[in-house]
C-alpha positions in Angstrom: 199.1 26.3 66.5 195.8 27.9 66.5 194.0 30.8 68.3 192.0 30.1 71.1 190.8 33.4 72.7 191.3 37.3 72.2 191.7 39.0 75.7 191.4 43.6 75.3 192.3 46.4 77.9 192.5 49.9 78.1 195.8 50.8 79.6 197.4 54.4 80.1 200.8 55.6 81.1 201.0 59.1 82.3 203.6 61.4 79.9 206.3 63.5 82.1 205.1 67.1 80.1 202.5 67.2 77.6 203.2 66.1 74.0 202.0 68.8 71.4 202.4 69.4 67.8 200.5 71.2 64.8 197.7 68.3 65.3 197.3 67.5 69.3 197.9 67.5 72.9 198.5 64.5 74.2 199.2 64.1 78.4 198.8 60.6 78.7 199.6 57.7 76.3 196.4 55.5 76.1 196.3 52.7 74.2 194.7 49.2 73.6 196.7 46.2 74.8 195.7 42.6 73.2 196.9 39.7 74.4 195.8 36.6 71.6 196.2 33.0 73.5 197.6 29.9 71.5 196.3 26.1 72.3 199.7 25.3 73.1 200.4 28.0 75.8 202.0 30.7 74.4 200.6 34.4 74.5 201.5 37.1 71.9 200.8 41.1 73.0 199.8 43.6 70.8 198.9 47.5 71.5 197.5 50.3 69.6 197.1 53.9 70.6 193.9 56.2 70.1 195.7 58.8 67.3 192.2 59.7 65.4 194.1 63.2 64.3 196.0 60.8 62.6 194.7 57.4 62.1 191.2 58.3 62.2 190.6 55.7 65.4 189.8 56.9 68.8 190.4 54.5 71.5 186.7 52.9 71.4 186.9 52.5 67.3 189.8 50.2 67.9 188.3 48.3 71.1 185.3 48.1 68.5 187.5 46.5 65.7 188.8 44.0 67.8 185.6 42.9 68.9 184.2 43.2 65.6 187.2 40.4 63.9 187.4 38.7 67.2 184.9 35.7 66.2 186.5 35.1 62.7 190.3 34.5 63.8 189.5 32.3 67.0 190.5 28.7 66.2 192.0 29.7 63.1 196.1 29.3 62.6 198.3 31.5 62.8 199.1 32.6 59.0 195.2 32.2 58.6 194.4 34.8 60.8 197.2 37.3 59.3 195.1 37.0 56.2 192.1 37.8 58.0 193.0 40.5 59.6 194.9 42.3 56.4 192.2 41.7 54.3 189.3 43.1 56.3 187.7 46.5 55.2 186.0 47.3 58.2 188.7 48.0 60.6 191.1 50.3 60.9 195.1 50.4 60.9 195.4 50.5 64.6 193.4 47.8 65.5 195.3 45.4 62.7 198.2 46.5 63.7 197.9 45.5 67.3 196.7 41.8 66.2 199.7 41.5 63.7 202.4 42.5 66.3 200.1 40.0 68.7 200.5 37.2 65.9 203.9 38.0 64.7 205.0 37.3 68.2 203.6 34.0 68.2 205.2 33.4 65.1 208.0 33.9 66.6 208.0 32.0 69.6 206.6 29.0 68.0 210.0 29.0 66.5 211.6 29.5 70.0 212.9 32.6 68.3 213.6 36.6 70.0 211.7 39.2 67.3 215.0 40.1 66.0 215.4 36.7 65.2 212.6 36.1 63.8 213.0 39.0 61.5 216.7 37.3 60.1 218.9 39.7 62.5 221.7 36.8 64.7 221.9 39.3 67.3 221.2 42.6 68.7 222.3 45.7 67.0 222.8 49.2 68.9 220.0 52.0 68.1 219.8 55.4 68.0 216.7 57.3 68.5 215.8 61.0 68.4 213.7 62.7 71.2 211.0 64.9 70.5 210.7 68.7 71.6 207.3 69.9 71.0 205.8 73.0 69.8 205.3 75.4 72.3 206.5 79.2 73.1 209.9 79.4 71.8 211.9 79.7 75.5 210.2 77.0 76.2 210.9 74.8 73.3 214.7 76.1 74.2 214.4 74.9 77.8 213.3 71.3 76.6 216.0 71.1 74.1 218.4 72.3 77.1 217.4 69.4 79.2 217.6 67.0 76.1 221.1 67.7 75.7 222.1 67.3 79.0 220.8 63.8 79.2 222.7 63.3 76.4 220.0 63.5 73.8 221.7 65.1 70.7 219.2 64.1 68.2 216.0 67.2 68.5 213.3 66.3 66.5 211.7 69.8 66.7 207.8 69.5 66.2 206.7 73.0 64.3 202.9 74.9 63.7 201.8 77.0 61.1 203.3 80.0 62.4 206.4 80.0 59.8 208.0 83.2 61.7 207.9 81.2 64.7 209.3 78.1 63.3 212.0 79.9 61.5 213.1 81.3 64.5 212.9 78.5 67.0 214.7 76.5 64.7 217.4 79.4 64.5 217.6 79.6 68.0 217.6 76.0 68.8 220.4 75.4 66.1 222.5 78.4 67.1 222.5 77.5 71.2 223.3 73.9 70.8 225.6 73.6 67.9 225.9 70.2 68.8 222.1 68.5 68.0 221.1 67.4 64.9 217.8 68.7 64.2 214.9 67.0 62.7 212.0 69.3 61.7 208.3 68.2 61.9 206.0 70.4 60.4 202.5 67.8 61.1 201.5 69.1 57.7 201.4 72.4 59.0 202.7 74.5 55.9 201.8 75.8 52.6 203.7 75.8 49.9 204.4 79.3 50.1 205.5 78.9 53.8 207.8 76.0 52.7 209.9 77.3 50.3 209.7 80.5 52.9 211.0 78.5 55.8 213.5 76.6 53.4 215.4 80.3 52.3 216.0 81.2 55.9 217.5 78.0 56.7 220.3 78.5 54.1 223.2 78.4 56.7 221.0 76.3 59.4 222.2 72.5 59.6 219.5 70.5 59.6 219.1 66.5 58.9 215.3 66.8 57.4 212.2 68.6 57.0 209.2 66.5 57.8 205.6 66.5 55.9 205.7 70.0 55.7 202.5 70.2 53.6 198.9 68.6 54.1 199.3 64.9 53.1 197.0 64.4 50.2 198.9 67.3 48.1 201.4 65.5 46.6 202.1 67.3 44.3 203.4 70.4 46.6 205.5 68.0 48.5 207.1 67.1 45.4 207.8 71.0 44.5 209.3 71.4 48.1 211.8 68.1 47.6 212.6 69.8 43.8 213.6 73.6 45.7 214.9 71.9 49.0 218.5 71.8 49.5 217.2 69.9 53.2 216.0 66.4 52.2 212.2 66.2 52.7 210.6 63.0 54.3 206.9 61.6 54.0 205.3 61.0 56.9 201.2 61.3 57.0 201.1 61.1 53.3 202.1 57.5 53.1 200.1 54.7 55.1 200.4 52.1 52.7 202.9 50.2 50.2 200.9 51.4 47.9 201.1 55.0 49.3 204.8 54.3 49.1 205.3 53.6 45.7 202.9 56.3 44.7 205.4 59.0 46.8 208.8 56.9 45.7 207.7 56.5 42.0 207.2 60.4 41.4 210.3 61.4 43.5 207.6 63.6 46.1 210.1 63.2 49.1 213.7 62.0 49.9 212.3 59.5 52.8 209.5 58.1 53.8 208.5 57.7 57.6 206.9 53.9 58.2 205.0 53.8 61.2 203.2 50.0 62.8 200.0 51.8 63.4 199.5 54.2 59.8 200.6 50.8 57.8 198.8 48.2 60.0 201.5 46.1 61.7 204.7 44.7 61.2 204.0 42.5 58.0 203.1 45.6 56.5 205.9 47.8 57.5 208.2 44.9 56.3 206.8 44.6 52.9 207.3 49.0 52.6 211.2 48.3 54.0 211.3 45.9 51.2 210.2 48.0 48.5 211.7 50.8 49.7 215.5 49.2 50.3 215.0 47.8 46.4 214.1 51.8 45.5 217.5 52.1 47.3 215.3 54.7 49.8 216.4 54.9 53.2 213.1 55.3 56.1 212.5 56.7 59.3 210.7 53.9 61.6 208.6 56.2 63.5 205.6 56.0 66.1 202.7 57.6 67.7 202.5 58.0 71.2 202.7 54.1 72.4 202.9 51.9 74.7 205.8 49.3 75.5 205.0 46.2 73.7 204.4 48.1 70.7 207.9 50.1 70.7 209.5 46.8 71.8 208.1 45.6 68.4 209.5 48.7 66.3 212.9 48.6 67.7 213.3 44.7 67.3 212.4 46.0 64.0 214.8 48.8 63.0 217.5 46.3 64.5 216.6 44.2 61.6 216.3 46.5 59.2 219.3 49.2 60.3 220.7 49.0 56.1 217.3 50.9 55.3 216.0 53.2 58.3 218.2 56.2 58.6 216.4 57.3 61.9 214.7 55.7 64.0 211.4 58.1 66.1 210.9 55.7 68.8 211.0 57.9 71.9 207.6 57.2 73.3 209.4 55.4 76.8 211.5 58.3 77.2 208.6 60.4 77.3 206.6 58.4 80.3 206.3 59.4 83.2 208.4 56.6 84.5 210.3 54.3 82.1 208.0 50.4 81.9 209.8 47.6 83.3 208.1 45.7 80.1 210.6 47.1 78.1 212.9 45.0 76.4 215.4 47.8 76.1 217.2 50.5 78.0 217.5 54.1 77.3 220.5 55.7 77.8 220.0 59.1 76.1 219.5 58.7 72.6 221.0 54.8 72.6 218.8 52.3 72.7 220.0 49.1 74.1 218.4 45.4 73.9 218.6 44.3 77.6 
């Protein structure tokens, strides 16, 4: 099977409420959708959101990357196209990810398989995702948490910023008011080493699942010091884009877990390499996401089902945040529970 055309379009999905972290504020999911057509009539679809604050790519960077590589992969076999995509140093990881998931989708279709079957899973698995509580004033975060709990979403991913007293007070308030909730704390690189210690000390009597990327991504030494100091597991996110990054963090024991995202690593093919390595090191992972479109979330959820033994947490809640649930999803969301249709 060979590729005969690549079509791109810009898509936008409004959110129920703004998504706010220490790095960005977003009111819509804006992404590029790619359709890769084959010479036997099959179509693979991939998507990549604009996440310049994280991957360095805005929507125009992604589009330009796709146009730049398009001529190189048309008339190539699927296997050849994947090699070309991942060997190209001129295009960003998000652009690679959207092409990768479209091509991998075609590889699965060629074998008349669902994506989870292509990954080696015989039947669908039940999944549990977290729900994001955006970084806001504490009373607003409490109300957002209340709404989530009322809708049977009890794994709360709490976004926090550089005001460490706000972080401490918000966490203690949510923990006290909603003792049934599991709390994942995400600082998105906002804390200093000193403030990370201060936060950890303040959480001695608070049950927290993990703290995600407390310090700036490039400061692996600080991350390691926090991991050694903390009674709470530490998860590396922005510090891990590639397999090489994962090896650096895991081998140096700078974090207890790593967060794999298709847009960071370049798609399903590269995510699997990292998952296989993490499994070989007995390191658990989170499979995360940016704010992404339905086809991208579909692909990640298939991967999460197939690698459930190594993926301890999934952060694939984008569809729950959409103003209207997309009919393009292959999964249904019931509170935190995700079921393959």
